[in-house]
N, C-alpha and C positions, 0 to 999 in steps of 0.2 A: 774324814769320811767323804768319799766322792758322792755326787748326786746319784750316779748310777747304783752305787752301793746302797744308798738310802732307799731308792725305789725298790731294788730287788729284795732288800731286807724287809721292807714294809709288806710287799706282796707275799713273801714267805711267811711272815707272822700271821697275815690274814688267812693264808692257805692252811696253816697248821691248826687253826681254830675254825674249821669250815662250818661246823654246826652253828656256833654262836654267830659267826659272820653272816651266814645265810639268813638266820632269823632276824638279825638287825637290818639287813638289806631289805627283807620283806616288809619291815615296818616303814622304811623309807619309800619303797614302791607303793605301798598303800596310801601313804600321805601324798606322794606326788600325783598318783592317779586321782585321788580325791580332789586336789586343787585344780588340776588340769581339766578334768571332766566337768567339774562344777562351773569353772570359768568359761569353758567352751559352750555350755548351755546359754550363758548370758551373752556371749559373743554371737551365737546363732540367733538369739532373740533380737539383738541389735541389728544384725544384717537383715533379719526378717522385717523389722520396722522399715528399713530403707526400701526393701522390695515392695512392701505394701504402699508406702508413700509414692514410690515411683509409678505405681499403677494409678494413683490418684492424679498425678501430674508431675511436671518437670520440677525436680528439687532445686534447680538453679534459677527458677523464674520467680520474680517478685511482682505482684500486682500493686500498682500505685493508684491512689484515688484522693480526692479532696475530702478533708474532714469538715463536714458542714457545721458541726457543733463548735469548732475551734474559731475563736475570734480572729486569729491571724490568717485563717484559711480564706477569708473574704478577699484579701489582697492577692492571693495566689491564683494562678491559672494553670491548668493542665493542658498547655498548648504546645506548639512546635518548639518554642524557645525553652520550655521546661524540659521537653524530651531531649533536646540538644544538651542541656546541662546534665541530665542523667547519663547520657551516653559518654560524656567526658569524665565521669567519675572513674576512679581507679578500680580495676577488677570488673569492669562492665564490658560485656561482649557486644551487646546491642540493646537499644531501647526503641520501642515502637508502640503506637496506639493500636488497639483492636477496635476499629471504628465501624459502627453500623449507623447508617443515616436515619435520622428521625423523620425525614421528609419524603424520601423515595417510596413511592407506592407503585411497584412494578411487578411484572410477571415475566416468566421466561416461556417462550413458545417454540414449538418445533413441528416438523411434519408439514404436509400439504395443507394449505389454507389454515395454518396454525391449529391443526387438529389436536396436538398434545400440548398441554399447558401445565406449568408449575406455578401455582399461586403462592403468594407471600414468599418469594425467593429470598433466601438468607445470603445476602451479599455483605462481605466483610472487607474493609480496607486495611491493609498493612503495608508498611514500608517494604518495597520489593527487596531491598538489600538485607532485610531482617528475616526473610522467610526461610532461607537455608540455615541461618544461624539459630533459628528457633527449632530446628531439627524436624521440620515437617517431612514425612517420608513420601516419596513419589512411587506410584505403581508404574507409571509410564510418563514419557515426555520429559520436560525440564522445568526448572524454576522460572518465575517471571524475570525478565531482564530488568535491570535497575532503572532503565528508561522505557517503561512499558508504553506501547503505542495505543492510541485511541482515534487514529485518523480514519477518514472515509467511512464513518459509521460503524467501526469495529473496535472492540476492546479485547485485550489479552487477559485471560483469566486462568486460575487454577480451579479445579472443581473436585468435590468430594466423590469418592468412588461409588457411593450409593445414591448420588443425586438423581440418577435415571429413574429411580423408584418414586420420586416426588412428582413425576408427570402423570396426569390422568388423561384418558381418552374422552374428548368432548362428544364423540358420536356414539358412545355406549352409555348404558345406565346401570345403576346399582354397583354390585361388586365387580362386574365385568369391566367397569371403567377404570379400575385401579390394578396395579401390580405391586406386590410387596416382596421384600427379601425373603427367600426361602419358599416362595409359593411354587406349587407343582401342578402339572396338568393331570388328566385322568390316568395317564400312563406312568405317573410318578416322575416325569421329567421336569427339571427346574425351568420356570418361565423367566425369560429375559425381560428387562424393563422395556416399555414402549420406545424409549429413546436411547440410542447409543451415544453416550456423552463424549466419546472419543472421536466419532466420525460424523454424526448428524449435525446439521446446521441448527443452531439455537439462537434465538433473538430475544433481546430485552425489549419489552413493550410497556407503555404506560398502562397501569392497571386501574387508574382512576375512573370512576363511573360518572363523574361530573359532566354535564353537557358541554361545557366550554373547555374540557381537557384537551390539551395540545398533543399532537403526535410526539412520541419519544421512542425511537427505534435504534438499537445498536446490536449488530451481530456479534456473538461471542466467539473469539478465537481461543479455543482451549489449548494451552501450551503444555499442560501437565495435569495428571490425575493423582489426587492425594489419597494415600492410604488412610482408612478410617481409624482414628485414634482419639477417643473422647478425652483422654488425659491432656491432649494438645488443644482440644477445642471441639465443640459440637459441629462446627462448620467443616471439619475434615471428613465428616461422614456424608452429609447431603448439602453442604453449602457451597458458596462460590467466593473465591478470594481474588481481589483486585489490588493493584498498586493503589496506595492511599491517595496519591495525587490525582490519579485517574478517576477514582470514585468521587473525590471532592469536586472535580471538574464536572462530572455527570450530575452531581447533586446541584451545583449552581445552575446548570442548564435546565434542570427539572424545575427548580425553584422559580427561575425566570419565566419558563414556559407556562407555569401554572399560577403565576402571581402569588407566590407564597411568601409570607414575611419570615425572614430568617432571624431566629432568636438564639441560635446556637453559639454565635460569637467565637467560632474557631476553637472551642474547648472540647476536650475529650472526657468521656466518662471512665474509660479503662485504658491504662497504659501498662505494658509489660516490659520489665527490665530483666535482662538475662545476665547473671553473674558468670564469671569464668569457670567456677567450680563450686561445689557444695560448701567447702570450707570458707569461701569468701562471701557467701550470701548474707551472713549476719552483719558484717561490716558495711556492705553496700546498703543493706536495708536500714541500718542505723543512720548512715549518711543522708539518706532520703528523708527519714523521719526528722532529722535535725533541720531540714529545710521547711518543715511544717506540713508535709504531706502524710497521708495515711498509707500504710502498706499492709500487705498480707503475703505470706509465703509459707511453704511447707517447712521452712526452717524452724519456726516456733513449735510446730507439731513434732518435728524431728527432735528438737532439743528436749521437750518434755518426755518424749518416749525414751531418749537416751538416758535421761536422768533416772527414769524408772528402771531401765536396764542396768545402769551402773549400780543402783542400790541392790538389785537382785544379785549382780555379780559379786558385790562386796559380801553379801550374806552367804552366798554359796561358797565363795573363796574362803571366807572365815571358817565355815564348817570344815573345809578341806585342810585349812591351816591347823586346826585342832589335831587332825590325824598326823600331820607332819611334826607338830610339837611333841606328840607322844613318841614319834620316831626319834626325835632329837634326844629325848630322855633315854631312849634305848641305846643310842650311840654313846652317850655319856656313860651309861652303866657298863656297856661293853668295853669301852676304853679304860675305865676304872678297874674293872676286873683284870684286864690285860696287864695293867701296871702291877697289881698284886702278884700275878703269876710270873711276871718277868722282873721282879725286884732285883734278884741276883744278877740277871743279865745287865740291868741298868748300872749296878755297882761295878761290874767288870768293865763296862764301857767307860765309866768315869775314871777308874784307876788307870786304864790304858791311855787316858788323855783325850778322850772324845769331848768335843766342845758341848756345852750345855744346849746351845742353840740347835746343834745337830740332833741331840736327843729329843728336844721339843719338836723339831721338824719331823722326826720319824713318826711320832704319835699323831701329830696334826695331819701328816700325809695319809696315814692309815684311816683316820676319821674322814678325811676328804674323799678317799677312795670308796669308802662305804656309801657316802652321800652321792658320789658320781655314778657308781654302779646302780644304786637304787633309783637315781634320777633317770638314767638312760632306760633301765628296764620299765620304770613307771611310764615314761613317754611312749614306749612301744606298746604297752598294754592299753594306754589311754587312746592311742590311735585305733586299736582293735575295738575297744568299747565304743568309740565314736562311730566307727563303721557299723557296728551292731545297732546302735541307737538310730542312725540315719536309715538303715535298711529295714529293720523290723519295727521301729517305733511307729511310723505312720500306719503300718498294717495292723499293729496291735491296738492303736487308738481307733482305727476304723471299725474294729471288732468290739469296741467298748472297753478294752483293757487299757491300762496306762493313761486313763483320762487326766491324771494329774499333770501330764506333759502336754495337754492340749493347748496351754497358754503359749508354748513354744511353737508347736507345729502349725498353729493357726496363723502365724505371722510370716513364716518363711518356708523355704523348701527343705531346710535341714534342721535337725534338732540339736546337732552338735557341730561346732566348727573349731578346729585347732589350727590357728595360723602358726607360721614358723617362729615368729617372735615369742609366742607362748611356750613352744617347745624348748627353745633355747633358754628362755628365762627360767623355766621350771628346772632344767638341768643345773643351771648356774646357782639357782636358789637352793636346790637340794645339796649341792656341793658346799655351798656357803654354810648351810645348816650343819653339815658334817664337821666343817672346820670349827665353827663356833662351839659345837658340842664337845669337841676334843680339846678345847683350850684349857679348861679346868683340869682334866686328867693329865695333860701334857705338863702343865705347871707343877702339878703334884709330883710328876716323875723327876723333874730336874731338882726338886727340893730334897729328894731322898739322899741321906748321907751315904757316901760311897762305902765306908766301913760297915755300917749297919746293913747295907744292901748285900755285901759279900757274905756276911754271917747269916743272912736270911735263908731259911730252909724252904 
């Protein structure tokens, strides 16, 4: 018997028993739908966790700090040498301090006779080469050059897009002295800040009120305006970013001018290490911990959330598997009934010299086709159900219905996600279930005596 004959004969046998075949396929469809849709809910939740964590901060960033309670941490320093070590680790894109000087007491002024002032300016020092790698988004301008200049009383800086609202008017009183984001005039028009951070001249001044405070003046050269993104840092909204080396040089000048005792000893309180991708964060974090440093990243949060999601996926997938198990029993029953009905046919095939393997293959192929057809139909219906859930689910939850799905919708933008791998796996699994369900009936068929089969009515 040729393979083409085997295939055509199997299809013909399924077609002749359309009613029973359709009912069996429906069982497989229900089982496949149950598994795919249930698992898709868990996948959507998992993606929702990542969306939520991404809003909190960069999933590839690791915060490094000294563990004060650790005995070994006393010998450790979070200094430039340590940062160089971090940057040389495998799967690390960049490492940089996020440095705010504990000594600088400065203000930023603008306008004629320093009319507009920003008290308690938030100035942060970062390695210039790390700024772009940390994915700070620019509204205008460009990133700091790696060798940022601070000659001739000027410093190059990046500034947060809403920093202009931090200036107040020293010649006005009360609320009129301030502008805030979203403020409107009597006509409902938005009020711009007093200072245009992109074009106005802004100068750093010594804000100390001590009588012997020395002059400290640097004009700011704004090379770029940062888009506000608190997940990247508060300073992207209203702060000022300088090259770390420039900031430290200004700090030393300020310390010297004001006779301040430096006790910082070139150590940093916060260091950011960026891994190449989310999957490498855990390994990089563990390598840093092995050095004796403390770390924090979204990876631990993500891991616990993924474990929760995986447990839910297993439970939901298990419920769907029960339906597919019932479908498997239905396939086995259908194939067993087919053997009883075709006993005489089996006997004729044996008498004509058909190999036992071919007879077995015929029944296994029929069972596989039931699983395959059911799997394909189940995937098609699963995509339709997924679309319905994603389209109508949020609307029904907003109206108070389907509240039991709120645990999914509250985390991500979709309730159900069916990736390609799930579709392919479901079809393969359904086909496999069909084959497994047909093994016992197929073996029963080849064991039937040829003579008894021919005499069978």
